[in-house]
Biotite code that builds the C-alpha atoms (Angstrom):
import biotite.structure as struc

atoms = struc.array([
    struc.Atom([-0.085, 0.147, -0.071], chain_id="A", res_id=1, res_name="MET", atom_name="CA", element="C"),
    struc.Atom([1.137, 3.333, -0.931], chain_id="A", res_id=2, res_name="VAL", atom_name="CA", element="C"),
    struc.Atom([2.047, 5.690, 1.970], chain_id="A", res_id=3, res_name="ASN", atom_name="CA", element="C"),
    struc.Atom([1.038, 9.043, 0.454], chain_id="A", res_id=4, res_name="ASP", atom_name="CA", element="C"),
    struc.Atom([-2.684, 7.836, 0.478], chain_id="A", res_id=5, res_name="LEU", atom_name="CA", element="C"),
    struc.Atom([-4.963, 10.104, 2.577], chain_id="A", res_id=6, res_name="SER", atom_name="CA", element="C"),
    struc.Atom([-6.570, 7.848, 6.000], chain_id="A", res_id=7, res_name="PHE", atom_name="CA", element="C"),
    struc.Atom([-10.041, 7.529, 3.688], chain_id="A", res_id=8, res_name="PHE", atom_name="CA", element="C"),
    struc.Atom([-8.091, 6.077, 0.667], chain_id="A", res_id=9, res_name="GLU", atom_name="CA", element="C"),
    struc.Atom([-6.148, 3.608, 3.082], chain_id="A", res_id=10, res_name="LYS", atom_name="CA", element="C"),
    struc.Atom([-9.545, 2.542, 4.727], chain_id="A", res_id=11, res_name="VAL", atom_name="CA", element="C"),
    struc.Atom([-11.487, 2.390, 0.834], chain_id="A", res_id=12, res_name="TYR", atom_name="CA", element="C"),
    struc.Atom([-8.390, -0.090, 0.198], chain_id="A", res_id=13, res_name="GLU", atom_name="CA", element="C"),
    struc.Atom([-9.124, -2.175, 3.188], chain_id="A", res_id=14, res_name="ILE", atom_name="CA", element="C"),
    struc.Atom([-12.634, -2.370, 2.662], chain_id="A", res_id=15, res_name="VAL", atom_name="CA", element="C"),
    struc.Atom([-12.176, -3.449, -1.254], chain_id="A", res_id=16, res_name="ARG", atom_name="CA", element="C"),
    struc.Atom([-10.413, -6.494, -0.053], chain_id="A", res_id=17, res_name="LEU", atom_name="CA", element="C"),
    struc.Atom([-13.196, -7.800, 2.409], chain_id="A", res_id=18, res_name="ILE", atom_name="CA", element="C"),
    struc.Atom([-14.229, -10.885, 0.577], chain_id="A", res_id=19, res_name="PRO", atom_name="CA", element="C"),
    struc.Atom([-17.941, -11.271, -0.517], chain_id="A", res_id=20, res_name="TYR", atom_name="CA", element="C"),
    struc.Atom([-20.241, -12.824, 1.946], chain_id="A", res_id=21, res_name="GLY", atom_name="CA", element="C"),
    struc.Atom([-17.771, -11.591, 4.888], chain_id="A", res_id=22, res_name="ARG", atom_name="CA", element="C"),
    struc.Atom([-17.855, -8.584, 7.436], chain_id="A", res_id=23, res_name="VAL", atom_name="CA", element="C"),
    struc.Atom([-15.398, -6.702, 9.539], chain_id="A", res_id=24, res_name="THR", atom_name="CA", element="C"),
    struc.Atom([-15.580, -3.689, 11.792], chain_id="A", res_id=25, res_name="SER", atom_name="CA", element="C"),
    struc.Atom([-14.715, -0.078, 11.755], chain_id="A", res_id=26, res_name="TYR", atom_name="CA", element="C"),
    struc.Atom([-12.004, -0.949, 15.000], chain_id="A", res_id=27, res_name="GLY", atom_name="CA", element="C"),
    struc.Atom([-10.735, -3.826, 13.119], chain_id="A", res_id=28, res_name="ALA", atom_name="CA", element="C"),
    struc.Atom([-10.015, -1.522, 10.185], chain_id="A", res_id=29, res_name="ILE", atom_name="CA", element="C"),
    struc.Atom([-8.565, 1.175, 12.468], chain_id="A", res_id=30, res_name="ALA", atom_name="CA", element="C"),
    struc.Atom([-6.249, -1.366, 14.188], chain_id="A", res_id=31, res_name="MET", atom_name="CA", element="C"),
    struc.Atom([-5.055, -2.751, 10.978], chain_id="A", res_id=32, res_name="CYS", atom_name="CA", element="C"),
    struc.Atom([-3.993, 0.813, 9.821], chain_id="A", res_id=33, res_name="LEU", atom_name="CA", element="C"),
    struc.Atom([-2.242, 1.320, 13.225], chain_id="A", res_id=34, res_name="GLY", atom_name="CA", element="C"),
    struc.Atom([-4.599, 4.108, 14.469], chain_id="A", res_id=35, res_name="SER", atom_name="CA", element="C"),
    struc.Atom([-6.498, 1.755, 16.961], chain_id="A", res_id=36, res_name="LYS", atom_name="CA", element="C"),
    struc.Atom([-8.728, 4.693, 18.274], chain_id="A", res_id=37, res_name="GLY", atom_name="CA", element="C"),
    struc.Atom([-10.024, 5.792, 15.060], chain_id="A", res_id=38, res_name="SER", atom_name="CA", element="C"),
    struc.Atom([-13.404, 3.691, 14.499], chain_id="A", res_id=39, res_name="ALA", atom_name="CA", element="C"),
    struc.Atom([-15.100, 6.868, 14.139], chain_id="A", res_id=40, res_name="ARG", atom_name="CA", element="C"),
    struc.Atom([-12.613, 7.952, 11.552], chain_id="A", res_id=41, res_name="MET", atom_name="CA", element="C"),
    struc.Atom([-13.240, 4.737, 9.737], chain_id="A", res_id=42, res_name="VAL", atom_name="CA", element="C"),
    struc.Atom([-17.001, 5.035, 10.235], chain_id="A", res_id=43, res_name="GLY", atom_name="CA", element="C"),
    struc.Atom([-16.785, 8.967, 8.624], chain_id="A", res_id=44, res_name="TRP", atom_name="CA", element="C"),
    struc.Atom([-14.896, 7.313, 5.563], chain_id="A", res_id=45, res_name="ALA", atom_name="CA", element="C"),
    struc.Atom([-17.668, 4.667, 5.112], chain_id="A", res_id=46, res_name="MET", atom_name="CA", element="C"),
    struc.Atom([-20.133, 7.430, 5.029], chain_id="A", res_id=47, res_name="ASN", atom_name="CA", element="C"),
    struc.Atom([-18.351, 9.289, 2.563], chain_id="A", res_id=48, res_name="ALA", atom_name="CA", element="C"),
    struc.Atom([-17.585, 6.104, 0.386], chain_id="A", res_id=49, res_name="SER", atom_name="CA", element="C"),
    struc.Atom([-20.816, 6.694, -1.531], chain_id="A", res_id=50, res_name="HIS", atom_name="CA", element="C"),
    struc.Atom([-19.289, 9.487, -3.164], chain_id="A", res_id=51, res_name="ASN", atom_name="CA", element="C"),
    struc.Atom([-16.051, 8.103, -3.681], chain_id="A", res_id=52, res_name="TYR", atom_name="CA", element="C"),
    struc.Atom([-15.682, 7.571, -7.972], chain_id="A", res_id=53, res_name="PRO", atom_name="CA", element="C"),
    struc.Atom([-14.907, 3.730, -7.191], chain_id="A", res_id=54, res_name="GLU", atom_name="CA", element="C"),
    struc.Atom([-17.247, 1.229, -5.841], chain_id="A", res_id=55, res_name="TYR", atom_name="CA", element="C"),
    struc.Atom([-16.442, 0.432, -1.964], chain_id="A", res_id=56, res_name="ILE", atom_name="CA", element="C"),
    struc.Atom([-18.503, -2.446, -0.281], chain_id="A", res_id=57, res_name="PRO", atom_name="CA", element="C"),
    struc.Atom([-19.547, -0.114, 2.577], chain_id="A", res_id=58, res_name="ALA", atom_name="CA", element="C"),
    struc.Atom([-22.161, -2.698, 3.774], chain_id="A", res_id=59, res_name="HIS", atom_name="CA", element="C"),
    struc.Atom([-19.383, -5.041, 5.115], chain_id="A", res_id=60, res_name="ARG", atom_name="CA", element="C"),
    struc.Atom([-18.458, -2.989, 7.761], chain_id="A", res_id=61, res_name="VAL", atom_name="CA", element="C"),
    struc.Atom([-20.334, -3.256, 10.889], chain_id="A", res_id=62, res_name="VAL", atom_name="CA", element="C"),
    struc.Atom([-19.651, -2.247, 14.635], chain_id="A", res_id=63, res_name="ASN", atom_name="CA", element="C"),
    struc.Atom([-17.580, -4.509, 16.632], chain_id="A", res_id=64, res_name="ARG", atom_name="CA", element="C"),
    struc.Atom([-20.908, -6.094, 17.920], chain_id="A", res_id=65, res_name="ASN", atom_name="CA", element="C"),
    struc.Atom([-21.849, -6.803, 14.391], chain_id="A", res_id=66, res_name="GLY", atom_name="CA", element="C"),
    struc.Atom([-24.833, -4.277, 14.052], chain_id="A", res_id=67, res_name="MET", atom_name="CA", element="C"),
    struc.Atom([-25.449, -2.450, 11.285], chain_id="A", res_id=68, res_name="LEU", atom_name="CA", element="C"),
    struc.Atom([-24.651, 1.377, 12.836], chain_id="A", res_id=69, res_name="THR", atom_name="CA", element="C"),
    struc.Atom([-24.148, 2.490, 9.183], chain_id="A", res_id=70, res_name="GLY", atom_name="CA", element="C"),
    struc.Atom([-27.469, 1.762, 7.964], chain_id="A", res_id=71, res_name="LYS", atom_name="CA", element="C"),
    struc.Atom([-29.026, 5.237, 7.585], chain_id="A", res_id=72, res_name="HIS", atom_name="CA", element="C"),
    struc.Atom([-26.136, 6.039, 5.011], chain_id="A", res_id=73, res_name="HIS", atom_name="CA", element="C"),
    struc.Atom([-27.257, 3.918, 2.589], chain_id="A", res_id=74, res_name="PHE", atom_name="CA", element="C"),
    struc.Atom([-30.321, 5.886, 1.050], chain_id="A", res_id=75, res_name="GLY", atom_name="CA", element="C"),
    struc.Atom([-32.756, 3.211, 2.781], chain_id="A", res_id=76, res_name="SER", atom_name="CA", element="C"),
    struc.Atom([-32.845, 1.639, 6.123], chain_id="A", res_id=77, res_name="PRO", atom_name="CA", element="C"),
    struc.Atom([-33.321, -1.528, 4.638], chain_id="A", res_id=78, res_name="GLY", atom_name="CA", element="C"),
    struc.Atom([-30.470, -1.467, 1.878], chain_id="A", res_id=79, res_name="LEU", atom_name="CA", element="C"),
    struc.Atom([-27.326, -2.654, 3.900], chain_id="A", res_id=80, res_name="MET", atom_name="CA", element="C"),
    struc.Atom([-29.172, -5.357, 5.317], chain_id="A", res_id=81, res_name="GLN", atom_name="CA", element="C"),
    struc.Atom([-30.672, -6.460, 1.355], chain_id="A", res_id=82, res_name="GLN", atom_name="CA", element="C"),
    struc.Atom([-26.817, -6.152, 0.433], chain_id="A", res_id=83, res_name="LEU", atom_name="CA", element="C"),
    struc.Atom([-25.508, -8.235, 2.845], chain_id="A", res_id=84, res_name="LEU", atom_name="CA", element="C"),
    struc.Atom([-28.244, -11.008, 2.830], chain_id="A", res_id=85, res_name="GLU", atom_name="CA", element="C"),
    struc.Atom([-27.717, -11.077, -0.945], chain_id="A", res_id=86, res_name="ASN", atom_name="CA", element="C"),
    struc.Atom([-23.978, -12.185, 0.248], chain_id="A", res_id=87, res_name="GLU", atom_name="CA", element="C"),
    struc.Atom([-25.640, -14.605, 2.230], chain_id="A", res_id=88, res_name="GLY", atom_name="CA", element="C"),
    struc.Atom([-25.025, -12.800, 5.311], chain_id="A", res_id=89, res_name="VAL", atom_name="CA", element="C"),
    struc.Atom([-27.666, -13.782, 7.842], chain_id="A", res_id=90, res_name="VAL", atom_name="CA", element="C"),
    struc.Atom([-29.235, -10.026, 9.763], chain_id="A", res_id=91, res_name="VAL", atom_name="CA", element="C"),
    struc.Atom([-31.503, -10.398, 12.489], chain_id="A", res_id=92, res_name="GLU", atom_name="CA", element="C"),
    struc.Atom([-32.568, -7.106, 14.233], chain_id="A", res_id=93, res_name="ASN", atom_name="CA", element="C"),
    struc.Atom([-30.012, -5.258, 12.438], chain_id="A", res_id=94, res_name="ASP", atom_name="CA", element="C"),
    struc.Atom([-27.141, -7.565, 13.894], chain_id="A", res_id=95, res_name="GLN", atom_name="CA", element="C"),
    struc.Atom([-24.858, -10.058, 11.797], chain_id="A", res_id=96, res_name="VAL", atom_name="CA", element="C"),
    struc.Atom([-26.277, -13.430, 13.264], chain_id="A", res_id=97, res_name="LYS", atom_name="CA", element="C"),
    struc.Atom([-23.161, -15.531, 12.761], chain_id="A", res_id=98, res_name="ASN", atom_name="CA", element="C"),
    struc.Atom([-20.770, -12.680, 13.287], chain_id="A", res_id=99, res_name="PHE", atom_name="CA", element="C"),
    struc.Atom([-18.141, -14.435, 14.932], chain_id="A", res_id=100, res_name="GLU", atom_name="CA", element="C"),
    struc.Atom([-17.934, -16.892, 12.140], chain_id="A", res_id=101, res_name="GLU", atom_name="CA", element="C"),
    struc.Atom([-17.937, -14.527, 9.382], chain_id="A", res_id=102, res_name="ILE", atom_name="CA", element="C"),
    struc.Atom([-15.433, -11.799, 10.535], chain_id="A", res_id=103, res_name="PHE", atom_name="CA", element="C"),
    struc.Atom([-12.753, -11.027, 8.304], chain_id="A", res_id=104, res_name="TRP", atom_name="CA", element="C"),
    struc.Atom([-9.750, -9.359, 10.402], chain_id="A", res_id=105, res_name="ASP", atom_name="CA", element="C"),
    struc.Atom([-7.720, -7.405, 7.898], chain_id="A", res_id=106, res_name="PRO", atom_name="CA", element="C"),
    struc.Atom([-4.607, -7.315, 10.476], chain_id="A", res_id=107, res_name="SER", atom_name="CA", element="C"),
    struc.Atom([-4.389, -11.007, 9.787], chain_id="A", res_id=108, res_name="ILE", atom_name="CA", element="C"),
    struc.Atom([-5.399, -11.357, 6.018], chain_id="A", res_id=109, res_name="GLN", atom_name="CA", element="C"),
    struc.Atom([-3.683, -7.888, 4.841], chain_id="A", res_id=110, res_name="VAL", atom_name="CA", element="C"),
    struc.Atom([-0.082, -7.683, 4.455], chain_id="A", res_id=111, res_name="ALA", atom_name="CA", element="C"),
    struc.Atom([2.007, -4.433, 4.158], chain_id="A", res_id=112, res_name="ASN", atom_name="CA", element="C"),
    struc.Atom([-0.593, -1.943, 5.331], chain_id="A", res_id=113, res_name="ILE", atom_name="CA", element="C"),
])
């Protein structure tokens, strides 16, 4: 990964690597970038990702408990859940049902961040 990228661009590079049908958390992305306390900043990046020229699968980023906390930034409140369910992710009461099983840890999966 190139060091002169903005924080948001680094977040987007990681989010684009999240495999289909898997999810990660704002905090896990922040930790991977060496900014442990920046989960909220990762959330801001996800909110801004809808205006980014390249596709960012922001629906695959949830909070540390698997909650769909960013769902209000998808145009309609049900769209985030629908996108996840289209990938086979089970969502119940705005929470990823098998979160621990499908959690993708970028710190383990991504090299050279």
